[in-house]
C-alpha positions, 0 to 999 in steps of 0.5 A: 394440505395443498396438492402441488403440481408440477409448474415452473413458478412452483419448481422455482419457489421449492429451489429458493426455499431449498436454498434460503431455509437453511439460514433461518437457523443461524440469523438473528434478522433476515437482512443477513440473508444474502439477496440481491435485488435481482433475486427479490425480483425473481421471488416477486414475479413467482409470487404474482404468478401464484396470487393471480393463477392459483385456482387454474393450477388447482383445477388442473390438479383436480381440487374443488375451487368454487369457495376459495381464491387464488390469494387464499392457496397462495398463502397456503403454499407459503405456510405450508411448503415455502415459509422461508422464502415467505419471510425472507421475501416480506422482510427484503421487500419491506427494505426497498419499499419507500412508501409508508403504506407497505401493504398498499405498496405490496398489493400494488405489485402483485395485482395492480391496485392497492386494496389492503384489506386482503391482507388482513383476512382470517385466511389471508393475514400475512402479517400474522402469518410472518409472526408465526414463522419467525416465532417458530425459529427461536434464533430469530429476533422476535419484534412482535411487542415492538408497536403491540396494539398500534397500526403497524404492529405487524409491519414494523417487525416485517421492516426490522427484520428487513434492516439494511441488506449487506449490499446496501450497507457500503452506502450506509458507511461512506456517506452517513457513518464515516462523516459521522465520526470523521467530518465536521461539524457532525463529528461533534453532534450527538447521535441523534443530531448527526444522523438527521442531519447527514440524512437530510444532506443533499449529497445523502439523498443523491448518493445513498441507496434508497434502502438505507433511507427507508430503514431510518425513515420507518425504524425510529428509536430502533434505527437511531440505537443501531446508528449509535452502535455503528458509530461506536465501531467507527470510532473504534476502527479509527485507533487502528486497533482490531475491533471487539467481537460483534456481541460486545459492540452489539452488532451482528456479525455481518454488520461487522464483517461488511464494515471490515471488508468495506475498510480494506475497499474504501481506501485508496488503490495506493493506500490498499496496495501498501496494506499486509496481505495474508497468504497460504502455503498448503504444503508446509503449512503455514501462513505467510504474511507480506507487506508490500513495499511502503511508499516514503517521503523523502524526509522518511527516506532518510533513515532505517526502519525495523518491522515487527510482527506481534502476536496481538493476543499474548503481546509478544514480538514473534519476528522482527527485521531491523535496519531495512534501508530505503530504495529510491525509484524514479523520483520516489522512495520505497521501503522494500517488502517484508515477508513472514511465515507463521507456522502456526495458526493464530488469531490476529497479528499486527505489523509495525514498522518504525525507525530504527531506534524510535518507538513511535511507529511509521505505520502499524497494521493489524491483520485479522488470521483466523475468523472471529468465533462469531464469523463462519470458521472459513478462510478462502485463498485464491488458488493461483497466487494463494492469496486471501480472498475475503468473505464479504459476506459471500464467498468469490467464486473461482478456484480456491484454497478453502481452510476450515476445521478438520472436525467439519465437512464441507457440503457444497451445492452447485457443481463442483471440482475438487482440485487438491485435498490436504489432510490431516496436518501435523501439529500445530495444524492438526486441527484444520484442513485445506481442500482446493475446490472449483467454485465457478458454478457453485451457489453456496457452501455449508459447514457441518459437524456431526451432520449439523450446520454450524453457521449459516450457509456461505453464499458464492457469487461472482463478484460484480465489480468493474475491473481492468483487463489483464496486462499482456505483459509479463508478470515479472515486469512492473512498476514497484507501487504495483499499479497495473502497467499496459502496453496498450489502452487497457480494457474496462470490464463491467459485470452485466447482471441482465446480459440480454439488454446489455445497452440498457444495464450499461447506461447506469454505468459511468466512466470519468478518466482522469490524466496524472501529471505524467501522462502525454495526453492530458484532460478529463474524459467522461461518459456513460459505459454505452457510449464507448465501443464494447464487447459481451463476453461471459456476462461482462461487458469489455469497454475500450478506452482508445477513443479517449486515449488514442493508439498510442497512449503513455503515462499514467491515468485514473479510471473511476467507475460509478453506477447509478450515481455511486462510485464503485471503483477507482482504477489507476494504471499505467500505459506504455504503447508498444512496450515489448519484452524479449529474450526473458525466460519463463525462470532462471536456474543456477549452474554449478558455478552459481547463478549467471548474468541475465540479458533480456531486451526492451522495446520502447517508443522511439524517443523514449530513454532507459536507464538503470538505477542499480548495477545493471547495464544497459545498452540502447540502440537506434531503433528503440531497442534497449538491451538489459544486463543483470549481474549474476548476483541480482534477482531484480532490476530497477529501471527508469523510463523516461518519455519526452512530453511537454510541459514535462517528461513522463517517467515510469518507475519500472522493475524487473523481478527475474524468476530465478530459483530462490532460498531462504533460511529460518534460524527461528520460528516466524522469523522474517523471510529474506529471499535470495538467489545467493549462497547465504554466508553465516558464522557456524556458531550462529547456526549451532547456537539454535534453541532445537527445543523450540524450533528447528532451523529449516532452509527453504526453497521455491523453484519456479518450475511448472507443475509438470516437473517432477523433481528429486531434490537432495540437500548435501553437506560438504567441504571444500577439501572433501570430494564426497558429501559428508552427509545427504537428506531429502527434503523433510516437506514439499509441494509443487515448487517448494521444499524445506530441509531440517537443518538440525540433522546435520548439526552431529557432523557438523560438531564432529568436523571440528577441524574444518573451516568452511562448510557448504550446503549443496542443493541437488536438482534432478529431473530426467525429463528435463535433462536437468542434473545439477548441484549448487552451493546455497549455504555456507558456514565459517568458523570465526578465527583466533588471530590477535597478533601479527607484525610485518617484515621488510624484505628486499625489493620493497616487499613485505613478509607477515608474521602471525600467531594462530595456534589451530590454523584454519583454512580460507583466511584473509587479512584486511588492512585500512591505512591510517596515514592515507585515509583516502586509499581504499582498504585492501584484503590479502589471501593467506595460503592454507598451507603457510610456512612456520615463521623464521622470525619467531620459532615458537609454535603457532607462528606463521609467515607469508610473502605478500605479492608486490602487486598489492603495493603496500606503502610503508605506513601505520595500519589497522588490520583483521583476519577473516574467513571468506569461502572461495566461492563468496565475494568479499565485502569489506567496511569502509572502516576497521572494527573496534577489535582490529590490530594495530599494525606499524610498518614505518616510523612516523618521523622517518616518514616526515623526512621523506614527505619533506623531501618529496615536497620540493618537487611535488605539484600542487594536487601532490603538495596537498595530499603530502600535507594531508598525510603529515596531518595524520601522522601527527594526529595518530603517531606523534599526538602533536596537536600544534603541529597537526593544526598547522597543517590543517591551515595549510590545506584549508589555505591550498584547498583549491589545489586538492583533487576531489578524493583528497578533498573529500577525505579530509573533510570525513577525517576531520569530522571524526577526529577534529573540531567543528570549526576546522570541519565546517571550513572545509565543507564550505569549500566541498560544496562551492559551486566550482567543487560540484561543477568538477564532481559533474564533470569527472567520473567518479564512482557512485559511491564516492559521489554518494559519500562526498554529497551526504556531508551536506546534512552538516551545512546551514547555507549554500548558493541557489546554484549549488543546491541546483548541482547537488539536487541534479547528482544526489540519490540519497534522500538526506541529501536531497532533503538538506538541499531543498531546505537550504534552498527554502532558506532563500526566496530568491527568483533563483531559489525559485527557479532551481526548484521547479526545474528540479521537480521537472526533472524528477529530482523528487516527487510531488509528494515530497515537495509538499511535505517540505513546503508545508513546513516552509509556509512562506516559500511555499506562498512566494513559489506559488505567487510567482509561478504561472498557472499550470497543472503542476502548480494546480496539483501542488495547490491542492495537496498544500491545502490539505496542510496550509490554509491558501484562501487565495488559491484554494477555497474549501467549504468551512471558509468564510467569504465576503460577498455582496450579502456580507459576511458568510460561511461556506456550506456547499459547492456544487460544480457539476457535483457536489465538491470539498473545495475549488480553485478560485483562480480558475473554476467558477462553481456555485456556492451556497453560503449562510451569512453570519448576521442573517439566521435561517438565510441562505445564499446561493452564489452562481460564479460562472454566471455572476448571480446570486440568489436568496432563499428567503424571499422577503424584501431585503435591503442592500447597502450603498457599500454593496458589501451587506444585505439584510432585512429592515424594521425596528428589530435589525435597526441596531444591526444596520447602524453598527454596519454603517458606522464601519463602511461609512455609507448612509442609511439613506443610500439603503436600498430594497433589491430582488432575491435574485440579482447580479453580483456587484463584487467579486468575493473574498475568502478567509480561512478564520471567522471575521472578529465582527461580521458587521464589519465588511472592510475586508480583513476587519 
């Protein structure tokens, strides 16, 4: 037995043994144990110290050392005291070792020589000791038989246990695994060919972590099987279906877990931001699933959408939200965010977003909720925002809610701090518990059941990922696509592994900043991190971007951060220097009268413009101050910031979310959460029909108050006519800022009060510390009216008296009327008194009457009517058209009205004459059923359309579409979209809803002039209208059409993404448009995106295309500039091309376009044809090939001359997307 003394090296190894030994009971291969290179280096330093100083240690401890050396003592120490450190050290060292002579490399690190014999002595046989320790742990894979009897019988098990460490798996996924299933030609190769080809690729050698190369170099068939299983996993992931358990895939859980985390990170930030997120509400308890705003193309934005939440195990729809309407912000379209609440723990859900009434989804996402069986049963959520923090495979440090089984104990190693404890939970959450911890100073966490670990320890580490500094702007101010917004150039934050020498470490990092089209300062900047000014704080380097962006940047930029040649993060951001918010309160509570309007101020650059894209009002001043007034019913406002710039203005779509108190009503389990800050109106029957056996309806309230506030919260059921509440209840569950009320507790009272027509739920809030005491309505319930008979009676003074039959009169009634003879008139709503008089024209009980006030000015006409109940505090929203069950009401005889019209026509103005003829047409249709007379009126209106006001012209088009032939409808529709009509629409002041309604008719047009299309694009906000205007524009390839397209795009009438989505379906117009346009950054961006869908070899050349050059026809294999490229712009860029000639197998040609040089890889003498388009070897085996080529080009064999392997290009290359029919025919297009 070795006797230990107190020594730092031994203390450190003892700490490592304590940290690593629990893992050996749960992992199968040692590569699963998270160990960074810095950790490995630390263990190597301690081992080297022992190997060279053991005798001194033992002498100090009083041990005889004459017959023993340092290495024997070190081996005994590992065997007796540090066995876990020993096997983990060897396996991870093997994973990072390039040399095939493992023991020689290890000896060189420990002693500075390559003598390997010391590792094979009986007392120091490290290979045998490794196998002994592994066999002592039954769960560890025993690879002893893999190379038994061979020279590598000990090294191979060590290498296999080294595997590919978790921190190197992302490189394997990105550069080897995913290309093998996503890119040609690798996706068509078998496993072995794909692996070998990808490992030999230049980009793989440059960008993939060496440990990945070493693993496949040294593991043979085992490595190939591992690749095959991973490839199967990647192919399954492409189907967007949940991955099977790791055991079914034949892979270790850490590989599958790392792959799922990699998939989350490897997508672009824009794609990542639109994926669903899992949040935890610990006080309810419940999971929340938040689907962020989904970007839509212009084409996609023309319809409404349904969002469904599906339990993937049961295959059932948990919740559905229908008729989601797209919203426009700037030139982009989005579908508003959707939120669901899961009130029971589930394994996995799927979120499906599809056009309404269409089965095929627009997007579908699978989201894992509870961990799979083979993973640690632990979920982590950030304490501040409750968003999930994934284990990948370590747990991030910081303040976290930890959610784990109720029968488990969480044992934390390090300095922890318990913030909150919530347990036990009520069913169906009784099997889980949640605690909030500060893990900032924690090394690892262990889950134990009955004192035994149930999984491997979970490492806790600070994420070593680059990022941007936190914006100074209020969190309520953001961009809808969630790109970070700054009021000055942000700082880049880089984690430091060794703060002692930051400059050396920063040289490993490289930054590349690229300006988006919407940026004032255009360009691309690149540098290593140590070349920028920086500060060191808390083991982080904070780098300034001001040397590149200056002090007043405006626009959108994308920052790519690389380390040691590998891209680590893409960090897009928007910046508007000088942007400042004033007057925005931390939160807004309603008053007793309800929510109030909100006013705040935005400070912008002096030349900026700001406009509201909703009902908010923007008041500007000369010094760049803009005052925004948001209506009381709005919980947010969308603004469009525009800063003049060249070649196009910079537009930043802003959203200001007002921190109002909000609430939502859940009528069934897992319903979509629709937050509101105004009272919810609902038919009483809809609430009372709830299935209480499965779910109790709940009202949930969230208040944006600080944690220190102590509130008394109650919910009162009231009726407007009653002074005292009908019933009062406290909250059934509450947290720091949220409350829930079970509405089923009020059902008995609602049933008992059958004589009341309107109920209101009032929320009472009391906070003595804040002098807060208010009561506000949050939910209103109304009964259905039973009124189906009514008529009007003419009275003196051109007034009317309404009579109706209602056996059981209710309160708060209104009558809505829609005119049949004058369809351009807006519908009206007449309030009826609660205490109406009994009818004097019908003596029966149940008949009532009301004098209609003169202010309504009801013209005698034919109407359709509907009786409704509207709460006294509700704003009434009347639909444009009457419902099917509306009542027919006649207030005048049609023939009498026709006589009045005939008389009035004698003195009417042209505009009034059009309106009268229009009314006469409606009378003939609705009341007299006189088709011939109706058609005569239509023809009169058609010949006098220029006299019509826009209101009447739009109304007649809408009416004809509903009630007449397509021919008449289209005849008027053409006039509606003439240039003169649209010019009037722009110059006259009309409500936004009228403009929207008029322009919406364009979807039925087949042609308009380019000038009319330009007017439409300038006026339109609806996607279907913009889409149709562009489509009509594309029908002509005229110069005017192209000019209208570029102007509308530059003015932000539609986005670049929308332009691409449309142009890809109009290839001829796209080519004409690009051919006529000068070279610009905008044109280049369109080309780049269009080339994803169209082959445009005359502009964008991609790998896999075919090139005709001095050598002849060849296939483009690789493109290089400062780094590998998948494509290049042949008009602007001059990279180096690697080409495989189609007629010369094994030859590779390198073409340097910048220096106009061509080089042959095969140095044997080559010969060039006089046509300067063909190079090949001579000889009998090539004679027939030469003869065939000469028959095409027309040159003689006497003109064939030898050339050196490197020479100057004779002709510019030509490119095409399809393979040439005959590679020996070098006439372009042959």
